[in-house]
N, C-alpha and C positions, 0 to 999 in steps of 0.2 A: 650923488648917489646913486644907484638904483636901484631899480624896484627889489624888495627883498621876498616877492610873492611867492617865488618861483622854488620850488620843494625841490630843484635837483642842488647835488654839491661832487665839487672838485675834490677828491682825496688824494693829497700832494705826502706823496713819500708809499713808500712798496714793502718796508723789511720786517720789520716785527709784528708776532702774533699779536700783539694788544691791535694792531689797526683792522686786523680781520674781524677780531668784538666789536669794535665800531663801527664796520662796515655793516655786521649782523646790525647794532643797532639802531645807525641813520635809518635801517629798513623796518625793523620793528618802532619807531616812531614817526611813519608813514612818508618819512621823506624816502629819496633816488639817488644812490650814488652814480654818479653819471662817468666820471672822466677819473681815467685811473695817470695821477704823473708820477713821471721819475727820471734825471738826470741819463738812467739808462733804459733803452727805448724797448732790450728783451726783459728785463724787470719788471717792468710797465704791462710788456702783450703780456707775462707767467701771472699774473696776478690780476689784470682783469680778466684774462680766462677764468681764474680761479674762482675770483671773487661771481666771476657771472657783472661786468660793470662792459658794459657797451665800448664806450673810448678808451683810448692809451694816446699821452701826450710828451714831448718830453718841451712841453712850451705851456709851460702857469697860465700867461697871460692872454694865450690860444684858448685854455679852457677857460679859466673865470670871464671872456666876452663873451661864453653863450648864456642865448638870453634864460633858456632853462634853467641855470646854472645862479643857487639865492647862499649859497654857503660853502663854507672850504674849511677843509681836515686836511690839519701840516700834521704827521708824521713822521719827518724824513732826520734825519741826523741831524744832530743839534746847530752844526753851520753854516743849513742850508735853511732852515728857519729860517731866520731872518730874506732872504730870497724872495720865501713865497709870501710872507706875511706884508711881501711890500706892495710885492704884487696885486695881493689879496684889496688891501688898499687902495692900489692904483684907481682897479677895477669897483668899489663901493658894495665888497662883498664881507658879512661877520664873520667872523675865523673865529676856529677851537682847531687851540695846536696844544700839542703834548711839552708838557716842561719842560727844564728851563727854556724855554724862549729862546732863550738867547747865552752865550756863556759868560754876561759879563752885566752885572748894573747896569754899567753904561748905555747898552746895547739894548739893554731890555728896553731901562726907560726911552730908548732915538725910538726905538718900535712899537710903545704906547702912545707917544704924539701925535705919530706917523697915522697911525687907526683911531686918533681920538679929534684928531684935526678933518679928520676924513668920513668924519660919521658914522666910524663903526664898528661894531663888537669885536674885541679882543679880550676870547677865554679862554683859559687854561682847562686840559685834561685830568685835574686831581683827584684821582682815585681814592683817595684817600680822606678827602670833603666827601666823596659824593658814600659814601659805606652809611651803611643804618647805624651801626654801635655809634659812631661818633657825631653823628646830626642827632643821636640823643642824648649824648653828654653837653655835646653843645647844648640841647633847649632846657634838662635838668639843671643846670650850673646857671642859666640865665633865670631860672623860676625858681631858685636860691635854696632847692634840693640839698646842699651841702653847706651853705653859710654861702661864707667869705672865703675867697678860692687864694689860698696861702703857696700853691705849689703843682707844677706836673710838672712829670716825670714820661720820657720815656724811651727806652728801650731793648735795642734788638742788636739780631745775629743768626751769622750763617756765614760757612764755607763760603771763599764769594761763586759766583757762577756768572755769567756773562747771562744777559737778558736773550729769554728767544729770539733767534732774528732768524729770514725767512735768509738768508743770506749769508752763506759761514766765511764766507771769503772777506765781510764789513768784520772788523776786529773793534771789538774794545777797550775803553782809554781808559784803565785800571787808575789811572791815576786822578780821575776826576769820580770815579765814582762816588767814595765816600762824601766828596762835597757836594756831587747831584742828592746823598742820600741825604744831606743837612739841609740842602733848602726846602726840602718835601717833608721833614720832619718843623721847621722853623714855620713854615705854610702851614703846616699844618697848629703848630701853637697858637698863632699868631686865631686863625678860626676856632680852637677851641676854644679860647682863649675873652678873646675880643679884644686883644691891649696890642701895643704895638713894645716890641723890643726893643729897651734904651741902653743898656746899658752891658758887656760882652766879655766871659773869661774863660780860659778854656784851655786843657793840655795839649804838650805835644802831641798830633798824631806820631803815631807807631806803626811806621810801614814793614811788613814782614820784604820777601823775596821778591813779590809780583807787583809788588806796588800797592798796595790793597789793602788799610790796617783795618787799627779803632782808630777813635778821637771821644774826650769828653769834653763837655764844654755848659756851660751854664748862663743862662744868660735874665741877667734884669728888664721883668714885662713893666709897661707903664703903668699897669695898676696896682704895681706892687710884687704881685707873684712873683714866683720862684721856677724858670721852668727851666730843668736838669735832664740834656741829652745823652746817650749814648749810644750809639753807633761800631759796629764789629762786623769784618771779615776773615776774624783771624779764631774764632769762636764754634762751639760747635754750636750746627741751630736748638733755636728757644724760642719759648714763645716769646712773641714781641707783647711791650707792655707799653701801655701806655693809660695815666693815671691824675687822675684830676684829684686834688686833698682839697677841703675848707672847712673849717673850723668848725663846723659839724659832721662833719662826713664826709666818706671816699665814694670816686669812680673810678672802674680799673674794668678798662677794655683790656681782653688774651688777645692774639692770634689775629689780630686787625691789620698788618702791615708786613703780612708774607704774601702775600697776592693769593692764597690759595684758600679763600672763604670769609666769609662777615666775621668770624669769630665769635665770642661773648661778651657781656658786657653784665661785669657786677656792683651794688650800691652796697656800702655798708654803711647802716648808720648802729650809735646806739651796741656797738660789738659786734654787732650780726650781718653777717651776708647773704643778700637778696640775688639768685639769680636775676636780670632783664628782657622779660619774651621782647625780643627786636623782629620783627616783619624785614621778611627776608626781600633786598630789589636787588636790580639789577644795574649794579653800578653804570656801566657805559650806557642802560637808556637811560638811567636817570639825567646822567648827565647832559646827551643830548636832546631832552625833550628841556634839559630847564636853557639850558643853552638856546633853542629855536627861540622859545621865552622873552628870551633877556631882551633883545630889543621893546617889546611892550609893556612887561611884565618884569621888572630885577627879582631874579633869587641870591638875598643875602647870605647864604651860602656860596656859592660858588667864586673860583678862582678871575682876574679879571685879569692883565694886563700888573695894573698896576702894585696888583698883592707879590706878581712874579720882581716886579722889580725891589720893593721890598725883603723877599724871601732871596733873594740873589747878592741885596747892598747886607745883609747881615751874613753872610755867610760865607761872606766878605771878611766881613768884620772877624770871625771865630776863626776864618786861616792866618787871617794878621795875628793875633794873641795868639793864635801856635805856636807862631816864630818866636813868642819873649823863653825866653827860661827861667821857667819856675824855681821860685827858691825853694832850697834844700832843706833838710830835717836832721840836722845830726843827733844821732841817738846816745851816743855821749859825748 
């Protein structure tokens, strides 16, 4: 494995606005984006110019063989992430990747094993884990502030909008939008509770004309808590809800899943609501700094390859449960 003392990065994928935030975060952490990589050379050139990244390439391996490069950030389209992760593993470079890392848990498991065998870190850019309200919820739960956890609720809804993208010719797959949303929700549930999914039940997903609809499912967690999720592209936008309910109190985060700010966190104890002050941090810088330190200082809150495998596997179980016909209730 190559030394990772170098502070240079190869940025693989040039599409989303989120990539621009991560480039800024890499610089804020004292590192240098050195290469912009895309299979479309023109895209790489435009991104390099906009982000002031000196090198451009359509060959990922070439950039990873640069001795100044110690890290790779992968934000390419989902079907290209495997190629870039495998290239980074072959060159011994630690990888930070947007999630999910693959379209299926089977492929994700193979990628996680490849990186493990190569002795490199495969970590995910999961903004929900990096948000201060969610990290505070997790800490307060672990400290026993609300007693024994009984239930976790996640609810979010808004009309479907493709994620912001630098390239308008790249279409979003509406059919996968709910699936990826459930992957994120399941990963957040595992992070907040420290429990693993054990059993799944679900209502059939309801797709409108554009193929992206709404879904509701419940998961029994390994520690006995019940995780319930509602995710929709059919409603008017409402403040997202993340609720941890214990036998002594409740923690409730509002507006943390919209991507428009860190939201607010409320603790309810003894019939009273208390607004919990949150130190607002840039989630992108927080993620990059934690990732850089991972080889020497494990960060328990970060999502790694194996976490994404479990989230994908559970989302696949949700999708399978949605295919089963629910029992109807006769009203007469």
